[in-house]
VOVEX-265832 format. One line per field, with one value per residue (C-alpha): residue in one letter; y, x, z; residue number from 0. Coordinates in Angstrom, 1 decimal. Example, Ala and Ser with C-alpha at 12.3 -4.5 7.8 and 13.67 -1.06 7.14 Angstrom:
2
type = (A; S)
py = (-4.5; -1.1)
px = (12.3; 13.7)
pz = (7.8; 7.1)
seq = (0; 1)
//
This chain:
453
type = (X; X; X; X; X; X; X; X; X; X; X; X; X; X; X; X; X; X; X; X; X; X; X; X; X; X; X; X; X; X; X; X; X; X; X; X; X; X; X; X; X; X; X; X; X; X; X; X; X; X; X; X; X; X; X; X; X; X; X; X; X; X; X; X; X; X; X; X; X; X; X; X; X; X; X; X; X; X; X; X; X; X; X; X; X; X; X; X; X; X; X; X; X; X; X; X; X; X; X; X; X; X; X; X; X; X; X; X; X; X; X; X; X; X; X; X; X; X; X; X; X; X; X; X; X; X; X; X; X; X; X; X; X; X; X; X; X; X; X; X; X; X; X; X; X; X; X; X; X; X; X; X; X; X; X; X; X; X; X; X; X; X; X; X; X; X; X; X; X; X; X; X; X; X; X; X; X; X; X; X; X; X; X; X; X; X; X; X; X; X; X; X; X; X; X; X; X; X; X; X; X; X; X; X; X; X; X; X; X; X; X; X; X; X; X; X; X; X; X; X; X; X; X; X; X; X; X; X; X; X; X; X; X; X; X; X; X; X; X; X; X; X; X; X; X; X; X; X; X; X; X; X; X; X; X; X; X; X; X; X; X; X; X; X; X; X; X; X; X; X; X; X; X; X; X; X; X; X; X; X; X; X; X; X; X; X; X; X; X; X; X; X; X; X; X; X; X; X; X; X; X; X; X; X; X; X; X; X; X; X; X; X; X; X; X; X; X; X; X; X; X; X; X; X; X; X; X; X; X; X; X; X; X; X; X; X; X; X; X; X; X; X; X; X; X; X; X; X; X; X; X; X; X; X; X; X; X; X; X; X; X; X; X; X; X; X; X; X; X; X; X; X; X; X; X; X; X; X; X; X; X; X; X; X; X; X; X; X; X; X; X; X; X; X; X; X; X; X; X; X; X; X; X; X; X; X; X; X; X; X; X; X; X; X; X; X; X; X; X; X; X; X; X; X; X; X; X; X; X; X; X; X; X; X; X; X; X; X; X; X; X; X; X; X; X; X; X; X; X; X; X; X; X)
py = (48.4; 50.8; 50.7; 53.5; 53.4; 55.2; 57.1; 56.2; 53.2; 49.8; 49.5; 46.7; 45.0; 42.9; 39.2; 37.5; 34.5; 31.0; 31.3; 34.9; 33.7; 30.9; 33.2; 35.6; 32.8; 30.9; 33.6; 33.5; 37.3; 38.6; 42.2; 42.5; 40.0; 42.2; 45.3; 43.9; 42.9; 46.3; 48.0; 45.7; 45.8; 49.1; 49.9; 47.0; 43.4; 40.1; 36.4; 33.4; 31.3; 28.3; 29.7; 33.1; 36.1; 37.8; 41.5; 43.6; 47.4; 49.8; 53.2; 55.5; 56.5; 52.9; 52.0; 55.0; 54.0; 50.5; 51.3; 54.5; 54.9; 51.4; 49.6; 48.1; 46.0; 44.2; 42.2; 41.3; 39.1; 35.8; 37.4; 38.8; 35.6; 33.7; 35.8; 34.5; 31.4; 33.6; 36.6; 35.2; 37.6; 40.8; 44.3; 43.3; 40.1; 41.1; 42.5; 44.4; 45.5; 43.5; 45.4; 48.7; 47.9; 46.9; 50.1; 52.1; 50.3; 50.6; 54.1; 56.1; 54.4; 56.1; 59.7; 62.3; 63.0; 59.4; 59.2; 62.3; 60.3; 57.3; 59.5; 59.6; 55.8; 55.5; 57.7; 56.1; 52.6; 53.8; 55.4; 52.3; 50.1; 52.6; 52.7; 48.9; 49.5; 49.6; 51.5; 49.2; 46.5; 44.5; 43.9; 42.6; 45.9; 44.0; 42.2; 45.4; 47.3; 44.3; 44.1; 47.9; 48.2; 45.1; 46.7; 49.9; 48.3; 46.2; 49.2; 51.8; 49.7; 46.9; 48.3; 45.0; 44.2; 41.7; 42.0; 38.4; 37.0; 39.0; 35.9; 33.7; 36.3; 36.8; 33.1; 32.6; 35.6; 34.2; 31.0; 33.0; 35.0; 31.9; 30.4; 33.6; 33.9; 30.4; 30.5; 34.1; 35.7; 32.5; 31.8; 28.1; 29.2; 28.3; 24.8; 24.2; 25.5; 22.5; 19.9; 18.2; 19.8; 20.6; 24.4; 24.2; 22.2; 24.9; 27.6; 25.9; 25.7; 29.4; 30.4; 28.4; 30.2; 33.6; 32.7; 32.0; 35.5; 37.2; 35.3; 36.1; 39.8; 39.5; 37.5; 40.1; 42.9; 40.9; 40.2; 43.9; 44.9; 48.7; 50.9; 51.3; 53.8; 51.5; 50.0; 46.6; 48.2; 50.0; 46.8; 45.0; 47.7; 48.1; 47.3; 46.2; 47.7; 44.9; 45.5; 42.5; 42.6; 40.9; 37.3; 36.2; 34.9; 38.2; 40.0; 37.6; 38.3; 42.1; 42.0; 39.6; 41.8; 45.0; 43.3; 42.1; 44.9; 47.5; 46.6; 44.6; 47.4; 50.1; 47.7; 46.9; 50.5; 51.5; 48.6; 49.6; 53.2; 52.4; 50.4; 53.2; 55.8; 53.7; 53.6; 57.4; 59.3; 62.7; 62.1; 60.7; 63.8; 66.1; 64.1; 64.3; 68.0; 68.5; 66.2; 68.0; 71.4; 70.6; 68.5; 69.9; 67.6; 67.1; 64.2; 64.2; 64.9; 65.0; 68.8; 68.3; 66.5; 69.6; 70.7; 67.2; 67.7; 66.2; 63.2; 62.6; 62.9; 60.3; 57.9; 58.6; 58.0; 54.8; 53.5; 54.4; 52.3; 49.5; 49.6; 47.5; 46.4; 45.7; 44.4; 44.2; 42.2; 42.2; 39.9; 41.3; 40.4; 41.6; 42.4; 45.8; 48.5; 50.0; 53.1; 51.1; 47.8; 45.1; 43.0; 39.9; 38.7; 36.5; 38.0; 38.8; 42.2; 42.7; 46.2; 46.5; 49.4; 48.2; 48.5; 51.9; 53.3; 52.3; 53.7; 55.9; 58.0; 58.9; 58.9; 59.8; 57.7; 55.5; 53.5; 56.6; 57.3; 61.0; 62.5; 65.7; 64.0; 64.8; 68.6; 70.0; 71.2; 67.8; 66.0; 68.2; 66.9; 63.3; 61.8; 60.8; 57.0; 57.3; 56.6; 54.4; 52.6; 52.3; 51.3; 53.5; 53.9; 52.4; 49.8; 52.5; 51.4; 52.9; 53.1; 55.4; 58.4; 56.1; 54.7; 58.1; 59.4; 56.3; 56.2; 59.8; 59.9; 56.6; 57.6; 61.0; 59.6; 56.9; 59.3; 61.7; 59.3; 56.6; 55.9; 52.4; 51.0; 47.7; 45.0; 43.4; 40.2; 41.1; 39.5; 41.9; 40.4; 41.3; 38.6; 39.5; 37.9; 39.7; 42.6; 43.4; 41.9; 41.3; 37.6; 37.3; 40.2; 43.4; 43.1; 46.5; 48.0; 50.7; 54.0; 56.3; 60.0; 61.6; 59.8; 59.3; 61.8)
px = (36.8; 35.0; 31.2; 29.1; 25.5; 23.9; 20.8; 19.0; 16.7; 17.9; 18.0; 16.3; 18.8; 17.4; 18.4; 19.2; 17.1; 18.7; 19.4; 20.8; 23.0; 24.4; 25.1; 26.9; 29.1; 29.8; 29.5; 31.8; 31.4; 32.3; 32.3; 28.8; 26.9; 27.1; 26.7; 23.4; 22.3; 23.2; 21.0; 18.2; 18.4; 20.2; 23.4; 23.3; 22.2; 23.2; 23.2; 23.3; 26.4; 26.1; 25.9; 27.3; 26.1; 27.9; 27.0; 27.6; 28.1; 28.0; 27.3; 30.3; 29.2; 28.8; 32.2; 33.8; 32.2; 33.6; 37.1; 37.7; 35.4; 34.8; 37.8; 38.7; 35.6; 36.8; 39.8; 41.2; 38.9; 39.3; 40.4; 43.5; 44.0; 44.2; 47.3; 49.0; 50.2; 52.0; 53.0; 53.4; 53.0; 53.7; 52.1; 49.0; 48.2; 49.0; 46.6; 46.5; 49.7; 52.0; 50.5; 51.0; 54.6; 55.3; 53.8; 56.0; 59.1; 58.2; 56.6; 59.9; 60.5; 57.4; 57.9; 57.7; 61.4; 62.2; 59.7; 61.3; 64.5; 62.8; 61.4; 64.6; 64.9; 61.2; 61.8; 65.1; 63.6; 60.7; 62.9; 65.0; 62.0; 60.4; 63.7; 63.2; 59.8; 59.5; 57.1; 54.3; 55.3; 52.5; 53.1; 51.2; 50.9; 50.1; 53.5; 55.3; 53.8; 54.4; 58.1; 58.5; 56.9; 58.8; 62.1; 61.2; 60.2; 63.3; 65.5; 63.8; 62.8; 65.4; 68.3; 68.2; 68.1; 65.2; 65.0; 66.4; 63.7; 60.7; 59.4; 59.6; 57.9; 55.2; 54.5; 54.3; 52.0; 49.6; 49.4; 48.7; 46.0; 44.3; 44.2; 42.8; 40.2; 38.9; 39.2; 39.7; 36.3; 34.2; 32.9; 34.0; 37.6; 39.1; 37.7; 38.9; 42.4; 42.9; 42.1; 44.9; 43.9; 46.2; 45.6; 47.0; 50.1; 50.7; 50.4; 53.2; 55.5; 54.8; 55.7; 58.9; 59.9; 59.2; 61.1; 64.2; 64.1; 63.4; 66.0; 68.6; 67.9; 68.1; 71.4; 73.0; 72.1; 73.4; 76.7; 77.2; 76.6; 76.4; 73.3; 72.4; 69.6; 66.8; 63.9; 65.6; 68.6; 66.3; 64.6; 67.9; 69.0; 65.7; 65.6; 62.7; 62.0; 64.2; 67.0; 66.3; 66.5; 64.2; 65.1; 65.2; 61.6; 60.2; 62.3; 61.1; 57.5; 57.9; 60.0; 57.5; 54.6; 56.1; 57.6; 54.3; 52.0; 54.5; 54.1; 51.0; 48.4; 50.3; 51.0; 47.3; 46.3; 48.6; 47.6; 43.9; 44.8; 46.5; 43.5; 41.0; 43.1; 43.0; 39.2; 38.9; 41.1; 39.9; 41.0; 44.3; 44.9; 44.3; 46.7; 49.3; 48.8; 49.5; 52.5; 54.0; 53.3; 54.8; 57.8; 58.5; 61.5; 63.0; 62.8; 59.9; 60.8; 58.9; 58.7; 56.4; 53.7; 51.6; 51.5; 50.5; 47.0; 45.1; 47.5; 46.5; 42.8; 43.2; 44.8; 42.1; 39.3; 41.0; 41.2; 37.5; 36.4; 39.0; 40.0; 43.1; 41.9; 38.3; 36.9; 38.0; 36.5; 36.5; 35.4; 33.4; 35.2; 32.3; 28.6; 28.6; 25.9; 27.2; 25.0; 21.9; 23.0; 23.3; 26.3; 26.8; 30.2; 32.0; 29.9; 31.9; 31.5; 32.4; 32.9; 33.5; 35.4; 34.1; 30.5; 30.9; 32.9; 30.2; 27.3; 25.0; 24.0; 27.7; 28.9; 26.2; 26.8; 29.2; 30.6; 31.8; 35.6; 35.5; 38.6; 36.6; 34.9; 38.1; 38.0; 38.1; 34.5; 33.2; 35.1; 33.5; 30.0; 30.9; 31.4; 35.0; 34.5; 32.8; 36.3; 38.7; 41.1; 43.7; 41.3; 41.0; 41.5; 44.5; 44.9; 45.1; 47.7; 51.0; 52.4; 49.6; 51.9; 54.5; 51.9; 50.5; 54.0; 55.0; 51.8; 51.8; 55.5; 55.4; 52.3; 53.7; 57.1; 55.7; 53.1; 55.8; 56.9; 54.3; 50.6; 49.0; 45.9; 44.2; 45.5; 43.0; 41.5; 42.7; 40.6; 40.0; 38.5; 38.6; 39.9; 38.9; 41.7; 43.6; 43.7; 41.7; 43.9; 43.4; 42.6; 44.4; 46.7; 46.1; 47.6; 48.3; 50.1; 52.7; 52.8; 55.7; 54.8; 58.2; 61.6; 63.6; 66.4)
pz = (-8.8; -10.9; -10.9; -12.4; -11.5; -14.4; -13.5; -16.7; -16.6; -17.6; -21.4; -23.1; -25.4; -28.3; -28.3; -31.6; -32.5; -33.0; -36.7; -36.3; -33.4; -35.5; -38.4; -36.0; -34.5; -37.7; -40.4; -43.4; -43.5; -40.0; -41.4; -42.9; -40.8; -37.6; -39.9; -41.1; -37.6; -36.2; -38.9; -38.0; -34.1; -33.5; -31.6; -29.1; -29.2; -27.6; -28.1; -25.7; -26.2; -23.8; -20.3; -21.2; -23.1; -26.1; -26.4; -29.5; -29.1; -32.0; -30.3; -29.8; -26.3; -25.2; -26.6; -24.9; -21.6; -21.8; -23.1; -21.1; -18.1; -17.0; -18.4; -15.1; -15.2; -18.4; -19.4; -22.8; -24.8; -26.5; -29.7; -28.0; -26.0; -29.3; -30.1; -26.9; -28.8; -31.3; -29.3; -25.8; -22.9; -24.8; -24.7; -26.7; -24.8; -21.2; -18.7; -15.3; -13.5; -15.8; -18.8; -17.1; -16.3; -19.9; -21.3; -19.0; -20.3; -24.0; -24.0; -24.3; -27.7; -29.0; -27.7; -30.4; -30.2; -31.0; -33.8; -35.4; -35.4; -37.1; -39.9; -41.9; -41.9; -42.9; -46.0; -46.9; -46.9; -49.0; -51.6; -51.8; -52.4; -54.9; -56.9; -57.6; -59.2; -63.0; -65.1; -66.3; -63.9; -62.1; -58.4; -55.4; -53.5; -50.2; -50.5; -51.3; -48.4; -46.0; -47.0; -46.7; -43.3; -42.0; -43.1; -41.3; -38.0; -38.1; -38.6; -36.4; -33.4; -33.4; -35.5; -37.5; -41.2; -41.7; -45.5; -46.0; -43.7; -45.0; -46.9; -43.8; -41.7; -44.3; -44.6; -40.8; -40.6; -43.2; -41.1; -37.9; -39.7; -41.0; -37.5; -36.0; -38.8; -38.0; -34.3; -33.0; -32.6; -32.3; -28.8; -29.5; -30.5; -27.1; -27.3; -30.9; -30.1; -27.8; -30.5; -32.5; -35.7; -38.7; -38.2; -34.7; -35.9; -38.6; -36.0; -33.9; -36.9; -37.8; -34.2; -34.4; -37.6; -36.1; -33.0; -35.0; -36.5; -33.2; -31.1; -33.8; -33.3; -29.5; -29.7; -32.0; -29.6; -26.6; -28.5; -29.4; -25.8; -26.4; -26.4; -30.1; -29.4; -30.4; -28.5; -28.0; -26.4; -24.0; -23.1; -22.6; -20.2; -18.4; -14.7; -12.6; -9.1; -7.7; -10.1; -12.3; -16.1; -18.7; -19.5; -23.2; -23.0; -21.9; -24.5; -27.1; -26.3; -26.4; -29.6; -31.3; -30.3; -31.6; -34.6; -35.8; -34.5; -35.7; -39.4; -40.0; -39.5; -41.4; -44.2; -44.7; -44.3; -47.1; -49.3; -49.1; -49.6; -52.9; -53.9; -53.0; -54.8; -58.0; -57.8; -57.1; -59.6; -58.5; -54.9; -56.2; -58.4; -55.4; -53.3; -56.0; -56.3; -52.6; -52.6; -55.7; -54.1; -50.7; -51.7; -55.2; -56.0; -52.6; -50.1; -47.5; -43.9; -40.6; -40.8; -43.8; -41.9; -41.0; -44.7; -45.9; -44.5; -47.5; -47.5; -43.8; -44.6; -47.4; -44.9; -42.3; -44.8; -46.0; -42.4; -41.9; -44.9; -44.3; -40.6; -40.2; -36.8; -37.6; -34.2; -30.6; -27.7; -23.9; -21.1; -18.1; -14.9; -12.8; -13.2; -14.9; -15.6; -18.8; -19.6; -18.6; -20.3; -17.6; -18.5; -16.3; -15.2; -17.8; -20.7; -23.8; -25.5; -29.1; -30.7; -34.4; -35.9; -39.3; -38.2; -36.5; -39.3; -41.8; -39.8; -42.0; -39.0; -38.4; -42.0; -44.6; -47.8; -45.8; -48.7; -50.5; -50.2; -49.2; -47.4; -46.9; -44.0; -42.0; -42.1; -38.6; -38.9; -40.0; -37.3; -34.6; -35.6; -34.6; -31.1; -30.2; -30.7; -34.0; -35.3; -33.3; -35.6; -32.8; -30.0; -26.9; -23.2; -21.3; -24.1; -26.9; -29.4; -28.2; -31.7; -33.0; -33.6; -35.1; -37.5; -38.6; -39.2; -41.2; -43.2; -44.3; -45.1; -47.1; -49.0; -49.9; -50.8; -53.1; -54.6; -55.7; -58.4; -58.7; -59.1; -59.5; -61.1; -60.2; -62.6; -65.0; -63.5; -60.0; -57.2; -54.4; -51.3; -47.6; -45.2; -41.7; -39.6; -36.8; -39.3; -42.4; -45.1; -48.8; -49.2; -52.6; -52.4; -54.4; -57.9; -59.3; -62.3; -61.7; -63.6; -63.2; -62.7; -62.4; -62.8; -59.5; -59.1)
seq = (0; 1; 2; 3; 4; 5; 6; 7; 8; 9; 10; 11; 12; 13; 14; 15; 16; 17; 18; 19; 20; 21; 22; 23; 24; 25; 26; 27; 28; 29; 30; 31; 32; 33; 34; 35; 36; 37; 38; 39; 40; 41; 42; 43; 44; 45; 46; 47; 48; 49; 50; 51; 52; 53; 54; 55; 56; 57; 58; 59; 60; 61; 62; 63; 64; 65; 66; 67; 68; 69; 70; 71; 72; 73; 74; 75; 76; 77; 78; 79; 80; 81; 82; 83; 84; 85; 86; 87; 88; 89; 90; 91; 92; 93; 94; 95; 96; 97; 98; 99; 100; 101; 102; 103; 104; 105; 106; 107; 108; 109; 110; 111; 112; 113; 114; 115; 116; 117; 118; 119; 120; 121; 122; 123; 124; 125; 126; 127; 128; 129; 130; 131; 132; 133; 134; 135; 136; 137; 138; 139; 140; 141; 142; 143; 144; 145; 146; 147; 148; 149; 150; 151; 152; 153; 154; 155; 156; 157; 158; 159; 160; 161; 162; 163; 164; 165; 166; 167; 168; 169; 170; 171; 172; 173; 174; 175; 176; 177; 178; 179; 180; 181; 182; 183; 184; 185; 186; 187; 188; 189; 190; 191; 192; 193; 194; 195; 196; 197; 198; 199; 200; 201; 202; 203; 204; 205; 206; 207; 208; 209; 210; 211; 212; 213; 214; 215; 216; 217; 218; 219; 220; 221; 222; 223; 224; 225; 226; 227; 228; 229; 230; 231; 232; 233; 234; 235; 236; 237; 238; 239; 240; 241; 242; 243; 244; 245; 246; 247; 248; 249; 250; 251; 252; 253; 254; 255; 256; 257; 258; 259; 260; 261; 262; 263; 264; 265; 266; 267; 268; 269; 270; 271; 272; 273; 274; 275; 276; 277; 278; 279; 280; 281; 282; 283; 284; 285; 286; 287; 288; 289; 290; 291; 292; 293; 294; 295; 296; 297; 298; 299; 300; 301; 302; 303; 304; 305; 306; 307; 308; 309; 310; 311; 312; 313; 314; 315; 316; 317; 318; 319; 320; 321; 322; 323; 324; 325; 326; 327; 328; 329; 330; 331; 332; 333; 334; 335; 336; 337; 338; 339; 340; 341; 342; 343; 344; 345; 346; 347; 348; 349; 350; 351; 352; 353; 354; 355; 356; 357; 358; 359; 360; 361; 362; 363; 364; 365; 366; 367; 368; 369; 370; 371; 372; 373; 374; 375; 376; 377; 378; 379; 380; 381; 382; 383; 384; 385; 386; 387; 388; 389; 390; 391; 392; 393; 394; 395; 396; 397; 398; 399; 400; 401; 402; 403; 404; 405; 406; 407; 408; 409; 410; 411; 412; 413; 414; 415; 416; 417; 418; 419; 420; 421; 422; 423; 424; 425; 426; 427; 428; 429; 430; 431; 432; 433; 434; 435; 436; 437; 438; 439; 440; 441; 442; 443; 444; 445; 446; 447; 448; 449; 450; 451; 452)
//
């Protein structure tokens, strides 16, 4: 047990009134409702939900204290537990010793040496997709990025071709996101999940569709028998302390988790980046200038990453304004003093990347898209958890380095030859589900910069 008795006096945390509590729980705008409340009440407030309390934290130091220093006092929250029904007992949804064991098994697939090997596949898949684009064509950029990142995850982590199943996976994902949006962060979500509602039936069907795809990949690997150098081969050969291997159900849960987590966040990050670039032509021109200077006419490689510094800043700023993972939650498993905040056992704690990333005290003029916020000098002025798109502490996203490598290489490769503008009449709305997705897609018109070689 970890218990830090902070010397500072107990902090008084404002309590939401009844109407504010109801708006927090049932809000149709889960991004801006807590943002508005945080600007009214400050960096911490709470509400009473039945017998238990729900705390909201928006100060980087409080978030660090919970995720890093006192993480053993908290378990995964209901938002993650909702994912159990789709992902099973995978890396995201598990806790405790089982979670630590799973991380040890999966970690080698995300070592820098492995990621360097994936980079070529990332760029090749991107070039193949871009060669199908046509000058003047209007596309749904979110669909394009989803298909591309799905292809890359299938190839790099599972040595599998999933292009034929991309539409099935996408449709099942939309169903899962809809269920999470309605149930995931609501304190009443656990109760509603048990009711015989149409949304729960659709979620079961979506899971069955994804199961078909995942079990096919596992069966193909078992049939081939040899080590193909990918993550699934490593999991098939992994041995527990007692010498036992993973059964198909365990494998399914891990593959499902990595399959979905491995593409969903990057896909949305890239989609929002394309949208923001179209709205900020000066930033886009500077990005193109860097890409043209670094790559000239050749294919991008992992060796180019250090020189694609502005491209990285663009991606970082996009993930500040539109964080793919927009909120996380935890449940207190014991009474905890968190930097003077008294959090009773079974309380729920919500932390929103969206709220922190839009804080005027951390980011002046927070709605402005400004990649210069990410110079080394500017970054030093902010506390560590002023920016946490991948979470933090022992549950920090294991694929962070994979995601940065993929995001930078894809953005640079596509920007070599293409730019995009928002199509006339396009409806651009955030949908805060498991990730921050575009509710109606992002319709964009393509403009070719340089012909493909």
